[in-house]
C-alpha positions as CSV (number, residue, x, y, z in Angstrom):
1,M,31.9,-15.5,-1.7
2,K,30.8,-12.0,-2.8
3,K,27.5,-10.8,-1.3
4,R,24.9,-9.8,-3.8
5,R,24.0,-6.1,-3.4
6,V,20.3,-5.2,-3.6
7,R,19.6,-1.8,-5.2
8,F,16.6,0.2,-4.5
9,S,15.5,3.0,-6.8
10,L,13.2,5.9,-6.1
11,S,11.0,4.8,-9.0
12,S,10.5,1.3,-7.6
13,W,9.6,2.7,-4.2
14,W,7.2,5.2,-5.7
15,T,5.6,2.4,-7.8
16,A,5.1,0.2,-4.7
17,L,3.8,3.1,-2.5
18,S,1.4,4.3,-5.2
19,S,0.1,0.7,-5.7
20,L,-0.5,0.3,-2.0
21,I,-2.3,3.7,-1.8
22,I,-4.6,2.8,-4.7
23,A,-5.3,-0.7,-3.3
24,A,-6.1,0.7,0.1
25,F,-8.4,3.4,-1.4
26,G,-10.1,0.8,-3.5
27,I,-10.7,-1.6,-0.6
28,G,-11.9,1.2,1.7
29,L,-14.3,2.4,-1.0
30,L,-15.7,-1.1,-1.6
31,L,-16.0,-2.3,2.0
32,F,-16.4,0.8,4.2
33,A,-18.3,3.4,2.1
34,G,-22.0,3.7,3.0
35,L,-22.0,0.9,5.5
36,D,-24.7,2.6,7.6
37,S,-26.8,3.9,4.7
38,H,-26.4,1.7,1.6
39,I,-29.1,-0.8,2.6
40,A,-31.8,0.7,4.8
41,G,-32.6,-1.2,8.0
42,Y,-30.9,-4.2,9.7
43,S,-31.3,-7.9,9.4
44,E,-32.4,-10.1,12.3
45,A,-29.0,-11.9,12.1
46,E,-27.2,-8.6,12.4
47,V,-29.2,-7.6,15.5
48,Q,-28.5,-11.0,17.1
49,S,-24.8,-10.8,16.4
50,A,-24.7,-7.3,17.9
51,Y,-26.4,-8.6,21.0
52,E,-23.9,-11.5,21.3
53,A,-21.0,-9.0,21.1
54,R,-22.4,-6.5,23.6
55,S,-19.8,-7.2,26.3
56,L,-16.7,-9.2,27.1
57,S,-18.6,-11.4,29.6
58,A,-21.2,-12.2,26.9
59,I,-18.4,-13.2,24.5
60,A,-16.7,-15.3,27.1
61,A,-20.0,-17.1,27.8
62,D,-20.4,-17.9,24.1
63,P,-17.0,-17.7,22.4
64,I,-18.1,-19.0,19.0
65,N,-16.9,-16.5,16.4
66,A,-15.0,-14.8,19.2
67,P,-12.5,-12.9,16.9
68,H,-15.3,-11.2,15.0
69,K,-17.2,-10.5,18.2
70,L,-14.2,-9.0,19.9
71,T,-13.5,-6.8,16.9
72,A,-17.2,-5.7,16.8
73,W,-17.0,-5.0,20.6
74,A,-13.9,-2.8,20.0
75,F,-15.6,-0.9,17.2
76,A,-18.7,-0.4,19.4
77,K,-16.5,1.7,21.7
78,V,-15.9,4.1,18.8
79,V,-19.4,4.2,17.1
80,D,-22.7,4.4,19.0
81,D,-24.5,1.9,16.7
82,P,-23.7,-1.8,17.7
83,V,-24.9,-3.2,14.3
84,L,-22.7,-0.7,12.5
85,A,-19.8,-1.9,14.7
86,G,-20.5,-5.4,13.5
87,R,-20.5,-4.3,9.9
88,L,-17.2,-2.5,10.5
89,A,-15.7,-5.7,12.0
90,S,-16.9,-7.6,8.9
91,A,-15.4,-5.0,6.6
92,A,-12.1,-5.2,8.4
93,F,-12.1,-9.0,8.1
94,G,-13.0,-8.6,4.4
95,S,-10.1,-6.3,3.9
96,A,-7.7,-8.9,5.3
97,A,-9.4,-11.6,3.2
98,I,-8.7,-9.6,0.0
99,I,-5.0,-9.2,0.9
100,F,-4.6,-12.8,1.9
101,L,-6.3,-14.1,-1.3
102,Y,-3.9,-11.9,-3.3
103,I,-0.8,-13.2,-1.5
104,A,-1.9,-16.9,-1.8
105,T,-2.8,-16.7,-5.5
106,R,0.4,-14.7,-6.2
107,M,2.5,-17.5,-4.6
108,W,0.7,-20.1,-6.6
109,H,0.0,-18.4,-9.9
110,G,2.0,-15.2,-10.3
111,K,1.2,-11.5,-10.2
112,R,-1.0,-11.3,-13.3
113,V,-3.4,-14.1,-12.3
114,A,-3.4,-12.9,-8.6
115,F,-4.4,-9.4,-9.7
116,L,-7.3,-10.6,-11.9
117,A,-8.5,-13.2,-9.4
118,T,-8.4,-10.8,-6.5
119,L,-10.2,-8.1,-8.5
120,L,-13.0,-10.6,-9.3
121,F,-13.1,-11.7,-5.6
122,A,-13.2,-8.1,-4.2
123,T,-15.9,-6.9,-6.5
124,S,-18.1,-10.1,-6.4
125,S,-21.5,-9.3,-5.0
126,W,-21.3,-12.6,-3.1
127,F,-18.2,-11.3,-1.3
128,L,-19.7,-7.8,-0.8
129,F,-22.9,-9.2,0.7
130,T,-20.8,-11.3,3.1
131,A,-18.1,-8.7,4.0
132,R,-20.4,-5.7,4.5
133,A,-23.0,-7.5,6.7
134,G,-22.9,-7.2,10.5
135,T,-22.7,-11.0,10.9
136,P,-19.6,-13.1,11.5
137,D,-20.0,-15.2,8.3
138,I,-16.9,-13.5,6.8
139,S,-14.9,-15.2,9.5
140,A,-15.1,-18.5,7.7
141,T,-13.8,-17.0,4.5
142,L,-10.9,-15.4,6.3
143,A,-10.2,-18.5,8.4
144,I,-9.5,-20.6,5.3
145,L,-7.2,-18.0,3.8
146,T,-5.4,-17.6,7.1
147,L,-4.9,-21.3,7.5
148,A,-3.6,-21.7,4.0
149,L,-1.1,-18.8,4.3
150,S,0.2,-19.8,7.8
151,G,0.6,-23.4,6.8
152,Y,2.5,-22.4,3.7
153,W,4.8,-20.1,5.7
154,M,5.4,-22.9,8.2
155,R,6.3,-25.3,5.5
156,V,8.7,-22.9,3.7
157,H,10.3,-21.5,7.0
158,Y,10.0,-24.6,9.2
159,K,13.0,-23.6,11.4
160,N,11.6,-20.1,12.1
161,L,9.7,-19.8,15.4
162,W,7.6,-17.0,14.0
163,S,6.1,-19.2,11.4
164,Y,4.7,-21.4,14.2
165,V,3.5,-18.4,16.1
166,A,1.6,-17.4,12.9
167,V,0.0,-20.9,12.8
168,V,-1.1,-20.4,16.5
169,A,-2.6,-17.1,15.6
170,A,-4.4,-18.7,12.6
171,L,-5.7,-21.5,14.9
172,A,-6.9,-18.8,17.3
173,L,-9.1,-17.5,14.5
174,V,-10.0,-20.8,12.8
175,V,-11.1,-23.0,15.7
176,Y,-13.7,-20.4,16.9
177,V,-15.5,-20.4,13.6
178,P,-18.2,-23.1,13.4
179,G,-17.2,-26.1,11.3
180,M,-13.6,-25.0,10.7
181,I,-12.2,-27.5,13.2
182,W,-12.8,-30.2,10.5
183,L,-10.6,-28.3,8.2
184,V,-7.8,-28.2,10.8
185,V,-8.1,-32.0,11.1
186,L,-8.0,-32.3,7.3
187,A,-4.9,-30.1,7.1
188,L,-3.1,-32.3,9.6
189,A,-4.1,-35.4,7.6
190,V,-2.8,-33.8,4.4
191,R,0.4,-32.4,6.0
192,G,0.9,-35.5,8.0
193,A,1.0,-35.5,11.8
194,K,4.2,-37.5,11.7
195,E,5.9,-35.0,9.5
196,L,4.6,-32.1,11.7
197,R,6.1,-33.8,14.8
198,G,9.4,-34.2,13.1
199,T,9.4,-30.5,12.2
200,L,8.5,-29.4,15.7
201,S,11.3,-31.6,17.1
202,S,13.8,-29.5,15.2
203,L,12.9,-26.4,17.2
204,P,14.9,-25.5,20.3
205,R,13.2,-26.6,23.6
206,W,12.6,-23.0,24.8
207,N,10.8,-22.2,21.5
208,L,8.6,-25.2,22.0
209,V,7.7,-24.0,25.5
210,V,6.7,-20.6,24.1
211,L,4.8,-22.2,21.3
212,L,2.8,-24.5,23.5
213,G,2.1,-21.7,25.9
214,L,0.6,-19.5,23.2
215,L,-1.4,-22.5,21.9
216,T,-2.9,-23.1,25.3
217,L,-3.5,-19.5,26.2
218,F,-5.1,-18.3,23.0
219,V,-6.6,-21.4,21.5
220,A,-7.4,-24.2,23.9
221,L,-8.1,-22.5,27.3
222,P,-11.0,-20.1,26.4
223,I,-12.9,-22.6,24.3
224,A,-12.4,-25.4,26.9
225,I,-13.8,-23.3,29.7
226,A,-16.8,-22.4,27.5
227,I,-17.5,-26.1,26.7
228,I,-17.3,-27.0,30.4
229,R,-19.8,-24.3,31.2
230,D,-22.1,-25.2,28.3
231,P,-21.6,-28.4,26.3
232,Q,-23.9,-26.9,23.6
233,V,-20.9,-24.8,22.6
234,L,-19.1,-27.9,21.4
235,L,-22.0,-28.7,19.0
236,S,-21.8,-25.1,17.6
237,L,-18.0,-25.3,17.3
238,L,-18.4,-28.5,15.2
239,G,-20.8,-26.6,12.9
240,L,-23.6,-29.1,13.7
241,P,-27.3,-28.1,14.0
242,E,-29.3,-29.1,17.1
243,A,-31.4,-31.5,15.0
244,L,-29.9,-33.4,12.1
245,P,-32.0,-33.2,8.9
246,S,-33.0,-36.4,7.1
247,I,-31.0,-37.8,4.2
248,T,-33.7,-36.5,1.7
249,Q,-33.5,-33.0,3.2
250,M,-29.7,-33.0,3.1
251,L,-29.7,-33.9,-0.6
252,R,-32.3,-31.2,-1.2
253,N,-30.1,-28.7,0.6
254,I,-27.1,-29.6,-1.6
255,F,-29.3,-29.3,-4.7
256,D,-30.6,-25.9,-3.6
257,A,-27.1,-24.7,-2.8
258,G,-25.8,-25.7,-6.2
259,A,-28.7,-24.1,-8.0
260,A,-28.3,-20.9,-5.9
261,L,-24.6,-20.7,-7.1
262,V,-25.1,-21.1,-10.8
263,A,-28.7,-21.2,-11.8
264,W,-31.3,-19.5,-9.6
265,H,-31.4,-18.2,-6.1
266,G,-34.1,-19.3,-3.6
267,N,-34.8,-15.6,-2.7
268,N,-34.5,-16.5,1.0
269,S,-31.0,-15.2,1.9
270,A,-29.1,-12.0,1.4
271,L,-26.4,-13.4,-0.9
272,A,-27.9,-12.4,-4.3
273,V,-30.4,-10.0,-5.8
274,G,-33.8,-11.5,-6.3
275,Y,-33.7,-14.9,-8.0
276,L,-30.4,-14.3,-9.7
277,P,-27.6,-16.9,-9.0
278,I,-24.9,-16.0,-6.5
279,M,-22.1,-16.4,-9.1
280,D,-22.0,-14.6,-12.5
281,A,-21.6,-16.6,-15.7
282,I,-18.0,-15.6,-16.3
283,S,-16.9,-16.7,-12.8
284,V,-18.8,-20.0,-13.3
285,V,-16.9,-20.7,-16.5
286,L,-13.6,-19.8,-14.9
287,A,-14.3,-22.1,-11.9
288,V,-15.0,-25.0,-14.3
289,L,-11.7,-24.4,-16.0
290,G,-10.2,-24.2,-12.5
291,V,-11.5,-27.7,-11.8
292,Y,-9.7,-29.0,-14.9
293,Y,-6.5,-27.1,-13.9
294,Y,-6.4,-28.6,-10.4
295,W,-7.3,-32.0,-11.7
296,Q,-4.0,-31.9,-13.6
297,K,-2.3,-30.9,-10.3
298,R,-4.2,-33.3,-8.1
299,R,-1.1,-34.5,-6.3
300,L,-0.3,-31.1,-4.8
301,D,-1.1,-30.5,-1.1
302,R,-3.1,-27.3,-1.9
303,T,-5.3,-29.3,-4.3
304,K,-6.1,-31.8,-1.5
305,L,-6.8,-29.0,0.9
306,L,-9.1,-27.3,-1.6
307,V,-11.0,-30.6,-2.1
308,G,-11.2,-31.0,1.6
309,A,-12.5,-27.4,2.2
310,L,-15.0,-28.0,-0.6
311,G,-16.2,-31.2,1.1
312,V,-16.5,-29.5,4.5
313,S,-18.5,-26.6,2.9
314,L,-20.9,-29.1,1.2
315,V,-21.4,-31.0,4.4
316,L,-22.3,-27.8,6.2
317,L,-24.6,-26.7,3.4
318,A,-26.2,-30.2,3.4
319,L,-26.9,-29.8,7.2
320,G,-28.6,-26.5,6.5
321,V,-25.8,-24.3,7.9
322,V,-26.0,-21.0,5.9
323,S,-22.4,-20.1,6.8
324,G,-21.3,-22.9,4.6
325,F,-21.6,-20.4,1.7
326,A,-19.0,-18.2,3.4
327,M,-16.6,-21.2,3.7
328,L,-17.2,-22.0,0.0
329,L,-16.4,-18.5,-1.1
330,P,-12.6,-18.6,-1.1
331,V,-12.6,-22.2,-2.4
332,M,-14.5,-21.1,-5.5
333,F,-12.2,-18.1,-6.1
334,F,-9.1,-20.4,-5.8
335,L,-10.8,-22.4,-8.5
336,I,-11.4,-19.2,-10.5
337,A,-7.7,-18.3,-10.1
338,G,-6.8,-21.8,-11.4
339,G,-9.1,-21.2,-14.4
340,L,-7.4,-17.9,-15.2
341,A,-4.0,-19.6,-14.9
342,A,-5.2,-22.3,-17.3
343,L,-6.6,-19.8,-19.8
344,L,-3.6,-17.5,-19.8
345,G,-1.1,-20.4,-19.8
346,R,-2.8,-22.0,-22.8
347,W,-2.9,-18.7,-24.7
348,L,0.7,-17.9,-24.0
349,T,1.8,-21.4,-24.9
350,V,0.1,-21.1,-28.3
351,F,1.8,-17.7,-28.9
352,P,5.1,-17.9,-27.0
353,R,7.0,-15.3,-29.1
354,N,4.3,-13.1,-30.7
355,P,4.0,-10.0,-28.6
356,L,0.9,-8.7,-30.4
357,A,-1.0,-12.0,-30.0
358,R,0.1,-12.2,-26.4
359,S,-1.1,-8.7,-25.7
360,V,-4.4,-9.3,-27.5
361,G,-5.1,-12.4,-25.4
362,I,-4.2,-10.7,-22.1
363,I,-6.4,-7.7,-22.9
364,A,-9.3,-9.9,-24.0
365,I,-9.2,-11.8,-20.6
366,A,-8.9,-8.5,-18.7
367,V,-11.9,-7.1,-20.5
368,L,-13.8,-10.3,-19.7
369,V,-12.9,-9.9,-16.0
370,G,-13.9,-6.2,-16.3
371,F,-17.4,-7.2,-17.5
372,A,-17.8,-9.5,-14.5
373,C,-16.7,-6.9,-12.1
374,F,-19.1,-4.3,-13.5
375,Y,-22.0,-6.7,-13.4
376,N,-21.3,-7.6,-9.7
377,L,-20.7,-4.0,-8.6
378,R,-24.0,-2.9,-10.3
379,A,-25.8,-5.8,-8.7
380,Y,-24.7,-4.9,-5.2
381,F,-24.5,-1.2,-5.2
382,V,-27.4,-0.3,-7.6
383,A,-29.9,-3.2,-7.6
384,A,-29.6,-4.7,-4.1
385,P,-31.1,-1.8,-2.1
386,H,-34.3,-2.0,-4.2
387,A,-34.5,-5.8,-4.4
388,N,-37.6,-7.3,-2.6
389,N,-35.6,-10.1,-1.0
390,I,-33.0,-7.7,0.4
391,Q,-35.7,-5.4,1.7
392,S,-37.6,-8.2,3.4
393,I,-34.4,-9.4,5.2
394,Y,-33.2,-6.0,6.2
395,N,-36.5,-5.1,7.8
396,Q,-35.4,-4.4,11.4
397,G,-35.5,-0.8,12.6
398,E,-32.3,1.3,12.8
399,D,-33.0,2.6,16.3
400,L,-31.9,-0.3,18.4
């Protein structure tokens, strides 16, 4: 059988390289520019996070959000400001989240939808508030995306040891994020523990030894030691508050969270400007279309995982855990990607062979996305520094 020859042209290499340079420049500008000066002062949560990441011994004593803390600790060796180090760690996690969301949506919806959905995600004021703050909330966003990608890679390349190593690396990030352990349990339920055991049994014994060793060393051992020292760590790991709210309060929390997303913001957290909702109107409409899109594909594993992640997010929000919004963030943008796929798919079905009509539809959707991006960028970079709620939250002094 004749082997197929792959040809590489200079133009294709240049196109790929220039695209990567533009993307890297855009991500750097969005997430790293003006981290120390855009919003004056620090928030109390940022100061607390910087204190928890002050040393390796402090991180070992409380390993919740350890990946973010370790990254912040490393950045603190380069910059003198510990809160700025936390913001740099969040920006680095946010950069990875943008890349991972693009890869995931491209696998599921193609290049065009992936580009538009990722553009909406990267410029969303919700994402920017989360990824440019010196708190570990962005870890929940990245954890969901990492779990989705590593699980997909393991399923496609189930005989490749490196796909399992990627899953171990994902677990090392995921299980240290409060509440994410429930998503791991859900993923096992959807994927099927029996099917997973069958896949593992196909690996050579030496590979299994390496895999289990990595799993123990990077995932189980540090958190187990911390729980033995302080059982309270287990409660934090599960994402549960010290005192459970009443049923009435949980329902109230769910209502407030839903209202904050699409109607009005309670003006008590740094996720939106003033009383404006966290999501813009265009994103809300696309997310509703995404619900319809995934309802039609409800038998797919990724749909079940999205529903599960949505459920875990809502439970955390009902319990009053603010980081539930960070977990909800990638779920909503997967729905938005589904809405874009439904909209583009319907338009291209109506005009399958008319190039002018196809181009008009694609341009109209791109302009719609552009309006949403402009609105969100203006909300974060222009309005946020002067908003009363942001100024009241970022009220800690800069000399810490």
